[in-house]
N, C-alpha and C positions, 0 to 999 in steps of 0.2 A: 197485163203481167202474167195472167194465166194462159199458158200456151196450149192447153188442152181443156176440154170440157166447156161448160157454160157457166157464166157468172150471172147470178140472179140478184136483183135489187128489189127491196120492198120499202115503201114509205106510206105513211098514213095520209099525207098531204097530196091532193090532186095536182097542185102547182109544182111540187117537188118532183113528182112522177113525170109530169109533162116536160120539165126542164131536163131531167135525166134522160128521158127518151130522145129528146132533141139532140142532146150532146152525144149520145151513143147510137144514133140512127143507123150508121153503117154497120156496126157490130150487131145490132138487133136484126138487120136484114140478113146477115150471114148466119144467124142462129147462135152466135157466141154470147149474147147478152139478152136477158129477159127482165124487164122491169115492170112491177105490178103495184097497184095501189091496194093496200091491205093493212090490217091491224096486227100487231104482234100477238094479240089475244086469240086470233083465228087465222093462222097462216094458210094460204091456199096451195099447200103442198102435201103430198102423201107422207106417211110415216117413213122413217129411215131413208130419207132422200139425200141429205147433204153430208159431205165430209167435214165442212167447216162453215160456221156461221159467225159473222162479226156484227157487233153493234157499237157504233162509234157515236158518242154524244147523243144517244137517244133514250137510254134507260130511264132518265129522269122523268119522262112523261108516260111511261107505261102504266096502264090502269091498275093492274094487279100484279105486283112484282113476282111473287112466287109462282102463281099460275102462268104468267107470261113466260117465265124461265122454263117452266115445264112444257109449255107449248113449243118452245124452241127445242127442248130435249126430244120431244116427239118427232120432229122432222130431221133430227140428226141421225145419221147411221150409227150403229154400234161402233164405238171407238172414235166417233166424230168429236170435234172440239168446238166450243163456244168461246169467243174472245170478246170481252166488253172493255171499251176504253172510254174514260171520262176525264174531263178537265175540271169539273166542279165536284168536289167531294169534301166531306167533313175532315178537317185537319190539313187540307191542301194549302198550297202556297197562297192562293188567292181566296181562300174560304171566307175570310172576313168581308171582303169586297163582294164576292159572288153570292153569298148566302141570302142577303136581303132581296136581291133580284130573283134568285131561284124561288124564294118563298112567294114573291108576287106572281110568278108564273105557275104556282102550285105544283112545283116539281119536287121529286124526292131526291135528296142528296144523301148518300151513304158514306160511312167511313170505310177504310180499307178492311177492317175487321168485319163490319156489317156486310160488305160485298162478299167476303169469303163465306160468311154464314148463309147468305142468300143462295149462293151456288150450292152449298152443301144441303140446305133444307129443300131445295128444288130437285135434288137427286143426282147432282153431278159428282163425279169422282176425280181424284187427282187435281183438286182445286189449288190453284196458285195465284198469288197476287204480286204485283210489281208496282212499286211507287217510285216515280222520279219527282220528288217533292220540289227540288230546285227548278225543274222545268215545268212543273205544275200539272202533272197528269198521273193517272193510276190506271192499271190494266189488271183484269182478272181473267183467268182461263179455267175451264173445266171440261171434262170429257164425259161422254155417255158410256156407261158400262157395256161390256160385251157379254153375250150369253155364256153361261157356264158350258164348258165342253165336257163330255163324258159319256 
């Protein structure tokens, strides 16, 4: 969908990386896609590298939520945006069913308000949350501040 630039993918799982590389082999060969195995706690990219970072259904398993959010902030360009999308969250449509399973997986499930607080405490600005409770998902966004001009 991105007609310009390069799309990067990162996953902690070697198996997921291998599957993604196989599926995107042609785009990888042309330099349009780059998929790496890494942890959100130590991203293999320089500071101020990305315009946009997305995390879909992964935040539950991050080892240190605030620090990992700050690591993403490090690799975002000034003015860049982080989007986090989850289907398991406190107060969500399927919370009663999902929470025992998520607990067994030792995952962290946040409420909409806790997600907003996480973004803010990690240093993001213009934090917004969106909930589609009937469809069973929540999304949060935040931006990296731009340096003061003057």
